[in-house]
C-alpha positions in Angstrom: -10.9 -37.6 17.0 -9.5 -34.1 16.9 -11.5 -31.5 15.2 -10.2 -30.3 11.7 -10.8 -26.7 11.7 -9.2 -24.8 8.6 -8.6 -20.9 8.7 -9.0 -18.9 5.9 -10.6 -15.3 4.6 -13.7 -14.5 5.4 -15.3 -12.9 2.5 -19.3 -13.2 3.0 -20.5 -13.4 6.5 -22.8 -16.0 8.1 -23.1 -19.3 9.2 -23.6 -22.6 7.0 -23.9 -26.4 7.9 -24.5 -28.7 5.2 -23.3 -31.9 3.3 -20.0 -31.1 0.7 -20.1 -31.1 -2.9 -16.9 -30.9 -4.3 -16.6 -29.0 -7.7 -14.6 -30.7 -10.5 -12.1 -28.2 -12.4 -10.4 -28.2 -15.7 -6.7 -29.3 -15.3 -5.0 -28.1 -18.0 -2.3 -30.7 -19.4 1.3 -30.9 -18.5 2.1 -32.9 -21.9 3.5 -31.8 -24.7 2.2 -33.5 -27.5 3.7 -32.7 -31.0 2.0 -32.5 -34.4 3.6 -32.8 -37.9 3.7 -30.0 -39.8 1.3 -30.8 -42.5 -1.3 -31.0 -39.5 -0.4 -27.2 -38.0 -3.3 -25.9 -40.3 -6.1 -28.3 -39.2 -5.0 -27.5 -35.6 -5.4 -24.0 -35.8 -8.9 -24.6 -37.0 -9.4 -26.6 -34.5 -8.7 -24.1 -31.9 -10.8 -21.8 -33.9 -13.8 -23.7 -33.7 -13.3 -24.1 -29.7 -12.8 -20.3 -29.6 -16.3 -19.9 -31.7 -18.1 -22.4 -29.4 -16.6 -20.5 -26.6 -17.9 -17.0 -27.4 -21.4 -18.9 -28.0 -21.2 -20.3 -24.4 -20.5 -16.9 -23.2 -23.3 -15.2 -24.9 -25.6 -17.8 -23.2 -24.1 -17.8 -20.2 -24.4 -14.0 -19.3 -28.0 -14.3 -20.8 -28.8 -17.0 -18.0 -27.3 -14.8 -15.5 -29.1 -11.5 -16.5 -32.3 -13.2 -16.3 -31.4 -15.0 -12.7 -29.7 -12.0 -11.5 -30.1 -8.9 -13.3 -27.9 -6.8 -15.9 -25.4 -5.7 -13.3 -24.1 -9.7 -12.4 -23.8 -10.5 -16.1 -21.5 -7.6 -17.0 -18.4 -9.8 -16.0 -19.0 -12.1 -18.6 -18.6 -9.1 -21.3 -15.3 -8.6 -19.8 -14.7 -12.5 -20.9 -15.8 -11.6 -24.1 -13.7 -9.1 -24.5 -10.9 -11.2 -23.1 -11.4 -14.0 -25.6 -11.7 -11.4 -28.4 -8.3 -9.7 -27.5 -5.8 -10.1 -30.6 -2.9 -10.4 -28.5 -4.4 -14.0 -26.9 -5.1 -15.3 -30.2 -1.5 -14.5 -31.8 -0.2 -16.0 -28.7 -1.9 -19.2 -29.4 -1.6 -19.2 -32.7 2.6 -18.7 -32.2 2.6 -21.4 -29.9 1.3 -24.1 -32.1 3.3 -22.9 -35.2 6.6 -22.6 -33.6 6.2 -25.5 -31.5 4.1 -27.8 -33.7 2.1 -28.7 -30.5 -1.8 -29.5 -29.9 -4.0 -26.7 -28.9 -4.1 -28.1 -25.3 -0.6 -27.8 -24.8 -0.8 -24.0 -26.4 -3.8 -23.0 -23.9 -1.8 -25.1 -21.0 1.5 -22.8 -21.6 -0.3 -19.8 -21.7 -2.2 -20.3 -18.8 0.9 -20.8 -17.0 2.4 -17.8 -18.5 -1.0 -15.3 -17.3 -0.8 -17.2 -13.8 3.1 -16.4 -13.5 2.2 -13.0 -14.3 -0.6 -12.4 -12.1 0.9 -13.9 -9.2 4.2 -11.7 -9.4 1.8 -8.6 -8.8 1.7 -7.6 -5.1 -1.8 -6.1 -5.0 -4.5 -8.6 -4.2 -7.1 -7.0 -6.5 -5.1 -7.4 -9.1 -3.9 -11.2 -8.3 -7.7 -12.0 -8.4 -8.3 -11.1 -12.0 -6.2 -14.0 -13.0 -9.3 -16.2 -12.8 -10.9 -14.2 -15.3 -8.1 -15.3 -18.1 -8.3 -18.7 -16.7 -11.8 -18.8 -16.7 -11.6 -18.1 -20.7 -8.8 -20.2 -21.4 -10.5 -23.2 -19.5 -13.3 -22.9 -21.7 -11.8 -22.9 -24.9 -9.9 -25.8 -23.6 -13.2 -28.0 -23.2 -14.6 -26.5 -26.0 -11.9 -28.5 -27.9 -13.6 -31.6 -27.7 -16.1 -31.8 -30.3 -18.7 -33.6 -27.7 -19.0 -31.2 -24.8 -20.3 -32.0 -21.1 -22.4 -29.4 -19.9 -22.1 -28.2 -16.4 -25.0 -30.0 -14.5 -27.1 -27.7 -11.7 -26.8 -29.5 -8.3 -30.5 -30.8 -7.1 -30.0 -30.9 -3.3 -28.6 -28.4 -1.0 -24.9 -28.3 -0.3 -21.6 -26.7 0.7 -19.9 -26.1 -2.4 -16.1 -26.8 -2.1 -13.6 -26.3 -4.7 -9.8 -25.8 -5.5 -10.8 -22.8 -7.3 -14.0 -21.1 -8.6 -14.1 -19.6 -11.9 -16.2 -16.5 -12.5 -18.5 -18.8 -14.7 -19.0 -21.5 -12.5 -19.7 -19.2 -9.7 -22.3 -17.2 -11.8 -23.7 -20.8 -12.5 -23.2 -23.0 -9.4 -24.4 -20.3 -6.5 -27.6 -20.3 -5.6 -29.6 -18.6 -2.8 -31.7 -22.1 -2.3 -29.1 -24.4 -3.1 -26.1 -23.2 -1.7 -25.8 -23.2 1.9 -22.1 -21.9 2.0 -18.8 -21.9 -0.1 -15.1 -23.0 1.0 -12.3 -22.7 -1.6 -8.7 -23.4 -1.8 -7.7 -20.1 -3.7 -9.5 -16.7 -3.8 -9.9 -13.4 -2.0 -11.7 -10.4 -0.8 -11.8 -9.1 -4.3 -12.5 -12.4 -6.1 -15.5 -12.7 -8.4 -16.5 -15.1 -6.1 -16.7 -13.3 -3.3 -18.5 -10.1 -4.8 -20.9 -12.8 -5.7 -21.5 -15.0 -2.8 -22.0 -11.7 -0.7 -24.3 -10.4 -3.1 -26.4 -13.6 -2.5 -25.7 -13.6 1.1 -23.9 -17.0 0.9 -21.8 -17.5 3.6 -18.3 -18.1 2.5 -14.5 -18.7 3.4 -11.9 -18.5 0.6 -8.0 -18.8 0.6 -8.0 -22.3 2.5 -5.0 -23.2 0.7 -6.0 -27.1 1.0 -9.4 -27.7 2.1 -9.8 -30.0 -1.0 -7.3 -32.4 0.3 -9.1 -32.4 3.4 -12.7 -33.3 2.5 -14.6 -35.7 0.2 -18.1 -35.9 -1.0 -20.6 -35.9 1.6 -18.5 -35.0 4.6 -20.7 -32.5 6.8 -18.8 -29.3 7.3 -19.5 -25.8 8.9 -18.5 -22.9 7.2 -18.1 -19.5 9.4 -18.0 -16.6 6.8 -17.5 -13.9 9.7 -14.3 -15.4 11.3 -13.2 -17.2 8.3 -13.1 -20.9 9.8 -14.0 -24.2 8.6 -14.8 -27.0 10.7 -14.8 -30.7 9.0 -16.9 -33.6 10.3 -17.3 -31.7 13.9 -18.9 -33.7 16.8 -22.4 -33.0 18.0 -21.4 -30.3 20.7 -19.9 -28.4 18.1 -22.7 -28.5 15.5 -25.2 -27.4 18.4 -22.9 -24.5 19.1 -22.7 -23.4 15.9 -26.5 -24.1 15.2 -27.1 -21.3 18.0 -24.8 -18.9 16.6 -26.2 -19.5 13.1 -29.9 -18.5 14.6 -28.4 -15.4 16.4 -26.8 -14.1 13.2 -29.6 -14.9 10.8 -31.9 -12.8 13.3 -29.4 -10.1 13.4 -28.8 -10.2 9.7 -32.5 -9.6 9.4 -32.3 -6.9 11.7 -29.7 -4.8 9.4 -31.8 -5.4 6.5 -34.6 -3.8 8.0 -31.9 -0.8 8.8 -30.7 -0.7 5.4 -33.9 0.7 4.2 -34.5 3.4 7.0 -33.6 7.0 6.7 -29.9 7.9 7.6 -30.2 10.1 10.3 -28.9 10.3 13.5 -31.0 10.5 17.1 -31.2 13.9 16.9 -32.1 14.2 13.6 -28.6 15.0 11.7 -28.2 13.6 8.1 -25.4 11.6 7.2 -24.7 9.5 3.8 -23.7 6.2 3.5 -21.8 5.2 0.1 -20.1 2.4 -1.2 -16.6 1.5 -2.1 -16.6 -0.6 -5.2 -14.4 -3.1 -8.0 -16.6 -4.1 -10.5 -19.8 -2.7 -12.0 -21.8 -5.6 -11.2 -21.4 -4.6 -7.6 -23.7 -1.3 -7.9 -27.1 -3.0 -7.8 -25.9 -4.7 -4.5 -24.5 -1.7 -2.8 -27.8 0.4 -3.5 -29.7 -2.7 -1.9 -27.7 -2.6 1.2 -28.6 1.5 1.8 -25.8 3.1 -0.1 -26.7 6.6 -1.3 -24.2 6.3 -4.3 -20.7 5.0 -5.1 -18.1 7.1 -3.3 -15.0 5.3 -4.7 -14.8 3.2 -8.1 -11.7 1.7 -8.4 -11.2 2.4 -12.2 -8.0 -0.3 -12.4 -10.8 -3.3 -13.3 -10.9 -1.9 -16.7 -7.3 -2.4 -17.4 -7.7 -5.9 -16.7 -10.1 -6.9 -19.3 -7.2 -7.6 -21.9 -3.6 -8.2 -22.1 -3.8 -4.6 -24.2 -4.3 -1.0 -23.2 -8.2 -0.4 -22.7 -9.6 2.4 -25.4 -11.8 5.4 -24.9 -14.8 3.3 -25.8 -14.0 0.5 -23.1 -13.8 2.8 -20.4 -17.2 4.9 -21.7 -19.0 1.0 -21.2 -18.0 0.9 -17.6 -18.5 4.3 -16.2 -21.8 4.8 -18.3 -23.2 1.6 -16.7 -22.4 2.4 -13.5 -23.9 6.0 -13.7 -27.2 4.4 -15.0 -26.9 1.8 -12.1 -26.5 4.6 -9.6 -28.4 7.9 -10.9 -29.6 9.9 -9.6 -27.1 8.9 -7.0 -23.4 10.3 -7.5 -20.6 8.0 -8.4 -17.3 8.8 -8.0 -14.5 7.7 -10.2 -11.1 7.6 -9.1 -8.7 7.4 -11.9 -6.2 4.9 -12.3 -4.4 4.2 -8.9 -1.5 2.1 -10.7 1.9 1.6 -10.5 5.0 0.6 -8.0 3.4 -2.5 -6.7 0.2 -2.6 -8.8 1.4 -2.8 -12.0 0.4 -4.4 -15.0 2.7 -5.7 -18.0 0.7 -3.6 -20.7 1.8 -0.7 -18.6 5.3 -1.4 -18.9 6.3 0.0 -15.4 9.5 -0.1 -14.0 10.8 -2.0 -11.2 11.5 0.4 -8.2 13.4 -0.2 -5.1 10.5 1.3 -2.9 6.9 1.3 -4.8 4.9 2.3 -2.3 6.8 5.7 -2.6 7.4 5.5 -6.2 5.7 6.0 -9.4 2.0 5.5 -8.8 -1.4 7.1 -9.0 -1.5 10.7 -10.3 2.4 10.7 -10.8 1.8 8.0 -13.2 -0.6 9.4 -15.0 0.8 12.8 -15.2 3.9 10.9 -16.6 1.6 9.2 -19.3 -0.8 11.9 -20.2 -2.3 10.3 -23.5 -3.5 7.4 -21.4 -4.6 9.9 -18.9 -6.7 12.1 -21.4 -8.3 8.9 -22.5 -9.7 8.3 -19.4 -10.9 11.7 -18.6 -12.3 12.0 -21.6 -14.4 9.1 -21.2 -15.5 9.9 -17.6 -16.4 13.2 -18.9 -18.8 11.5 -21.8 -20.4 9.2 -19.0 -21.2 12.5 -17.1 -24.2 13.0 -19.1 -26.4 12.0 -16.5 -24.9 14.7 -14.0 -24.0 12.3 -11.2 -20.5 11.4 -12.0 -17.5 13.0 -10.2 -14.0 12.7 -10.6 -11.5 11.6 -8.3 -7.5 12.0 -8.3 -5.4 9.9 -6.3 -2.2 10.1 -4.4 -1.5 13.9 -4.7 1.3 15.2 -2.6 1.3 18.9 -3.7 -1.1 22.1 -5.2 1.3 21.9 -8.0 -0.2 18.5 -9.3 -3.7 19.5 -8.7 -3.2 22.4 -11.0 -1.7 20.3 -13.2 -4.6 18.1 -13.6 -7.0 21.1 -13.6 -5.1 22.3 -16.8 -5.3 18.5 -18.4 -9.1 18.5 -17.5 -9.8 21.6 -19.2 -8.2 21.0 -22.2 -9.7 17.7 -22.6 -13.2 19.7 -22.0 -12.3 22.0 -24.3 -11.5 19.4 -26.8 -14.9 17.7 -26.4 -16.8 21.1 -27.2 -15.1 21.4 -30.3 -15.9 17.8 -31.2 -19.6 18.7 -30.1 -19.8 16.0 -27.5 -21.9 16.6 -24.5 -20.9 16.4 -21.2 -21.9 17.8 -17.5 -19.9 21.2 -17.5 -20.3 21.5 -14.0 -18.6 18.1 -13.2 -17.1 17.9 -9.7 -13.4 17.4 -9.5 -11.9 16.1 -6.4 -8.4 14.7 -4.6 -7.9 11.9 -2.6 -6.0 12.8 0.9 -3.6 9.8 1.7 -0.5 11.6 1.7 0.3 13.4 5.0 1.9 16.4 3.4 -1.3 16.9 1.0 -3.6 16.9 4.8 -1.3 19.3 6.1 -2.2 21.8 2.5 -6.1 20.8 2.7 -6.9 24.6 2.9 -4.7 25.3 -0.1 -6.1 22.4 -2.1 -9.3 22.9 -1.6 -9.2 26.3 -3.2 -8.5 24.2 -6.3 -10.8 21.5 -6.3 -14.6 20.7 -5.2 -14.3 18.3 -2.6 -12.0 15.9 -0.8 -11.7 12.2 0.0 -9.6 11.0 3.1 -8.2 7.4 2.4 -7.6 6.6 5.6 -5.8 3.1 5.0 -2.7 4.8 3.2 -3.1 8.1 5.0 -2.3 6.2 8.5 0.4 3.9 7.2 2.2 7.1 5.4 1.6 9.3 8.6 2.7 6.4 11.1 5.7 5.0 8.7 3.6 1.4 9.3 3.4 -1.2 7.0 0.3 -2.9 8.3 0.7 -6.1 6.1 4.0 -6.5 7.9 3.4 -8.9 11.2 6.5 -7.4 13.0 5.0 -3.6 12.8 1.5 -4.1 12.3 0.5 -3.6 16.1 1.6 -0.2 15.4 -1.1 0.6 13.0 -3.5 2.2 15.3 -6.3 4.2 13.8 -7.0 5.9 17.1 -3.7 7.3 17.3 -4.1 10.9 18.7 -1.7 12.0 16.1 -3.9 10.4 13.3 -7.2 11.4 14.9 -5.7 15.0 14.9 -4.7 15.3 11.1 -7.9 13.9 10.1 -10.1 16.2 12.5 -8.0 19.0 10.7 -8.6 18.1 7.1 -12.5 17.7 8.2 -12.9 21.1 9.5 -10.5 22.5 6.7 -13.5 21.2 4.4 -16.0 22.7 6.3 -14.5 25.9 6.6 -14.2 25.9 2.8 -17.5 25.2 2.4 -16.3 22.0 0.6 -17.6 18.3 0.9 -15.5 15.8 2.6 -15.6 11.8 2.8 -13.9 9.1 4.4 -13.5 5.9 2.1 -11.0 4.2 4.1 -11.5 1.1 6.4 -12.5 3.9 9.2 -15.8 4.4 7.3 -16.5 1.0 8.4 -15.9 0.5 12.0 -18.8 1.6 14.0 -16.8 3.1 16.9 -14.6 5.0 14.1 -17.7 6.4 12.4 -19.0 7.8 15.5 -15.7 9.4 16.3 -15.6 10.9 12.8 -19.1 12.0 13.3 -18.0 13.8 16.5 -15.3 15.6 14.2 -18.4 16.8 11.7 -17.8 14.2 8.8 -21.2 13.3 7.3 -20.3 11.2 4.6 -19.0 8.1 4.4 -17.9 5.3 2.1 -17.2 1.8 2.4 -17.6 -2.1 1.1 -21.2 -2.4 0.8 -21.2 -5.4 2.9 -20.8 -2.9 6.3 -23.2 -0.1 5.3 -26.3 -1.7 7.3 -24.2 -2.2 10.2 -22.5 1.5 10.3 -26.2 3.1 9.8 -27.5 0.9 12.8 -24.6 2.3 15.0 -24.7 6.2 13.8 -28.7 6.4 14.1 -28.3 5.0 17.5 -26.0 8.0 18.9 -26.9 11.7 19.2 -24.4 13.7 17.2 -24.1 16.4 20.2 -22.8 13.6 22.4 -20.6 12.3 19.9 -19.0 15.9 19.9 -19.0 15.8 23.5 -16.8 12.4 23.8 -14.7 13.2 21.1 -13.6 16.8 22.1 -12.5 14.9 25.6 -10.8 12.1 24.0 -8.5 14.6 21.6 -6.9 15.5 25.1 -6.0 11.6 25.8 -2.3 10.5 25.0 -2.5 7.2 23.3 -4.6 5.3 20.9 -5.8 2.6 23.7 -6.9 5.6 26.0 -9.0 6.9 23.3 -10.5 3.9 22.3 -11.4 2.7 25.8 -12.5 6.1 26.7 -15.0 6.5 23.7 -16.2 2.9 24.1 -17.2 3.5 27.6 -18.7 7.1 27.0 -21.0 5.1 24.4 -22.1 2.2 26.4 -23.2 5.0 29.1 -25.0 7.4 27.0 -26.1 5.1 23.7 -25.4 1.4 24.8 -27.8 0.1 21.5 -24.9 1.2 19.5 -23.0 -2.1 20.5 -26.2 -4.2 20.6 -25.8 -7.1 18.1 -22.7 -5.5 16.8 -21.0 -9.2 17.1 -23.6 -11.7 16.8 -21.6 -14.6 16.1 -20.0 -14.4 19.8 
């Protein structure tokens, strides 16, 4: 019999093996059931009762998750309450029932389809994944339309959870370190709530499998490889033995990394370095700290705009920033202002379609054209800075004039808060992202205006090499070790060092051991990355001497191609510090 092997997105590393438990889901009706005009008011009351039950459910779930996993993990359900209370959502459902004279089930189905279409039209994966928050709330209301409700029962035996889609509330209630061996789901990606929760619980997980629910039945035996993104259905004994050996190797490696997370961040020759976390959601803060993060190097504030279909208020911003600041204190948290526009758009922002969105009205360009929105965010960040660990990070800067304009607005907002006698950190640091080659070339001038810079290598490399790494035809040209890229990054780091200002790398290069060693050789000391990679980077960088890295990099910079650079650095590290690579690929 042929082995069925499905490929998805590995979002939480490790290997799990066990029997399938299929998760049932709410299926929104495709039947438009009409009602008489005289029944409309009763139907609206029925909907209102379901909404009130849903509010009670969300409060209950939030308390359960807080007790089970802590305050940070329960935060998502505060967002769900905000979605539920969004007047735009309520008005939309009421309008469908009144105008079309239909049952509430159809109104919810139509609203869900509308939101799904809206989110799927977005190019950015992070924003597409947020559709599950709205669907979760609508599905709860849908269930609560029935007077007698079935409670979700927790499974009693160990299993691999398989589902078409796992809504945030389902993920929070169903995922358990003790019971859930692994997770395999048709939908989802790296930034979904399921992925974030699975990583925090160390449950091997593969998402984006498209059709695993069509391939498996309850009780089937599956292997989930959350590192490589593979799921194998009903494998023969030989394959089971092979993966059992891989699992044991990986589990031992993970234990070693957990120990590393608690060790001091110093190299072999006692040079200090600082690992920090890039996070999408407030509930990731606790997990990041547990993995060895010494602060949040990048908080993507776009999350706040996804809590409702209307624009967030200053208080909405403040609640999120204050929560992260408290969870991270006394370590710093770098809050990136709104990086949205072009391909990362939301309906409530009313951004027009552009022919080339990646080079269009986005990030700081959008903020400077929409100053009232920008001022609201800056006011909230300043108000959250009372613990003196908050930093402001401005994305997508291109020229010094933009930085000066941002500073003028920032100072004006400070003056406004002083007049209102609102407390904030008077010395709050302001920095910018170096993502545009023009900004990289002007780093020395930009640094005269700001307190620090953060190098966003993902965008910087794409713009500098004119390569879309998501384009399969040219992605081979996306090369972090390209000599031109390394020279550019080195120049930014050297400019910061000369100016006596801070510099961080917060792109994927920070999460790659070989790249991190090269960056250490350039003089970088602060790295910000997906939290799950922090122990791996700490292990690698702790195993080298900076003076050796500096010598290796100096020679590597004389080479002509990315391949030559990567091969030379790898060979030299193997000669001088082979322990860097020990266990770096535990599943092979």
